[in-house]
Structure formats: C-alpha cells, structure tokens
N, C-alpha and C positions, 0 to 999 in steps of 0.2 A: 504494500500500500504506500509506503514511503516513496518508492520509485515512481509509482503512478502519480502521486501528488506532485513530486518534483518535476517529472516530465511534463505534466499538464501545465504547471506554472511556467516552465521554461518555454513551452510552445505558445503560451499566451503572451510572452514577452515580459514576464514579471521576474524581477531579480530574485535569485534563490537565497532564501534565509533558512538555513538548514535546521535551526532550532524550532522554528515554526513548522517546517515541513515534517520533521520527525514527530512532533506532537500531533499534527493533523493525521499523519499516516497511522500512528498508533491508535488514535481515537477512532479513525475510520475502520481499522482492522478489528478493534474490540466491538464496535457497533455491528459490523457484518458478522462477527462470530455469534453474537447474541441473536441476530436476525435469522441466521441459519438454523439455530436451535428451535425456532418457532415452527409450529405445524402449518407452514404456508407452501404454496407451489414453488417448486425448484425454479430458480431463475429470478424470482422477485427480489432476492437479496442483491442481485446485480443492479437492478433498477433503483433500489433503495440506496445503494452505494453511490451510484451516479448522481442521484438527486442530492444526497448529503454533500458530496464533493462539490457539486455545482453551487449550492447555497453557501457552503463554506468559503469558496473562492470569491463569490459575489459579495459576501458580507465583509471580507477582509481586504479586498482590493478595489481599485478604481477602474477595472477593465470592463469593457462592454460585455453584457451577458451573452451575446451571440458569439463573440470571440472566445469566451470561456467555454461555451458548449463545444465549439469546434476543437479547442485545445484538449478538452476531456476526451472527446471521441478519438482524437489523434493518439492520445495516450493509451486508450483502450485497444485501438488497432495495433499499436506497438506491443502491448501485452499479449494479444492473441497471436500475432505473428511470431513473437519471441518464444512463447510457450509451445507452439506447434513445432517450430524449428528445433528447439532444444530437445523436445521429446522424440521427434523423428530421428535426430542425430544420435541420441542416447540408445534408442532401441535398435537402430541399424548397426551401431558400433558393438554393443554388448550382445546382441542376438537374444536378449531376454524376451520371454513371452509377455505381452502386455497384461495378461491376467495374473502373472506371478508377482508383479510389482503392485502391491496394494498401497493405498494412499498414506498409510502410516509407516511405511518402510523407510529405512535410512536413504535408500536411493531416491525415493520420491521427495523426501525432505531436502536432500542435496540438490535436486533439480530446481526446487523452489528457491533455495538460497542463491543458486547461480542466476536464476532469472531475476531475482531482486537486485543483486549486485549489478547485473547488466542494465537494468532499468535505471539505476542511479547513475551509471556511466553515461547512458543515453541522455539523461537530464543534464549532466555536465556538458556534454557535446552540444545539445540543443541550445543551452544557455550561452555557449561560446559563439554559436553562429547566428542566433536570433538576438538582435539588439534589445536589451531590456529597457523598459520605459521608466523614466524618472517619475517618482511620486506614485508608483503603481500601488504601493501598500498604503492602506488607510491609517495605519498606526505603526 
C-alpha cells in the first residue's frame, strides 16, 4: 500500500513526503485488512480502497480531483502489471505448480515484498521524471 500511495502521489505531481506516505499506506492496509474480514462480495475491498485513497489525497493536497483519479488508476495499473509479471516470472523460473504455493507460504510473502519494494522504486522514478508542483500539500 505504501508503494501504491507513493506512486499515485508521484504520478499526480505531488512531492513525496515519505513520513506521510508510510502513515497513509499503513492506514490504508489496516483498513483493507478489516474490510476483507467483513462478509461482503470479493472485490468490494478494492473499490473501498480506491475511494479511501482518493479522498485521502483530495483532502491533503491541492491537486484537481480528476488528476488524482487518473494518478490512482495509473498506480493500480502498475500494481496489476507488476504482480502479473513477477508471478509469471517466478512460476516459469521455479516450475512450481500454482496450486502448491498457497497465499500464506514464504514464497508468496516474498513475492509480495518484492512487489512492494519495486512499487516504491517506481514512485522514486516517477517523482524524478514528473515535475512536482509547489504548494501541492495543504499542510
């Protein structure tokens, strides 16, 4: 979640302030953890997470709402492509059966950590190439 928040902010042209990004990523992760525990249709936690991230960025920055929405979806596309690429590479290299790797296994956790690190690196790269706006943060 920290990588997604950071990349979304970088894509929106907001200067990266990692203390706020880590706090937002942690809060978003905890929120989504509790939403996943609710007896609701699978996938609704993703919509809830998108909405929470959207309102969080709108509330704390001076960026146009349309630009925030585009940045969040850009971040989500990066997450999806990265997750697919990492998993396909892992399964093609190791020749493991997908059914053998359960979500609580060390391999699965390692893939998630690798994905998170790469998302943070992508946020740094995006912030380097996209000029941040002055006065983007409200406080």
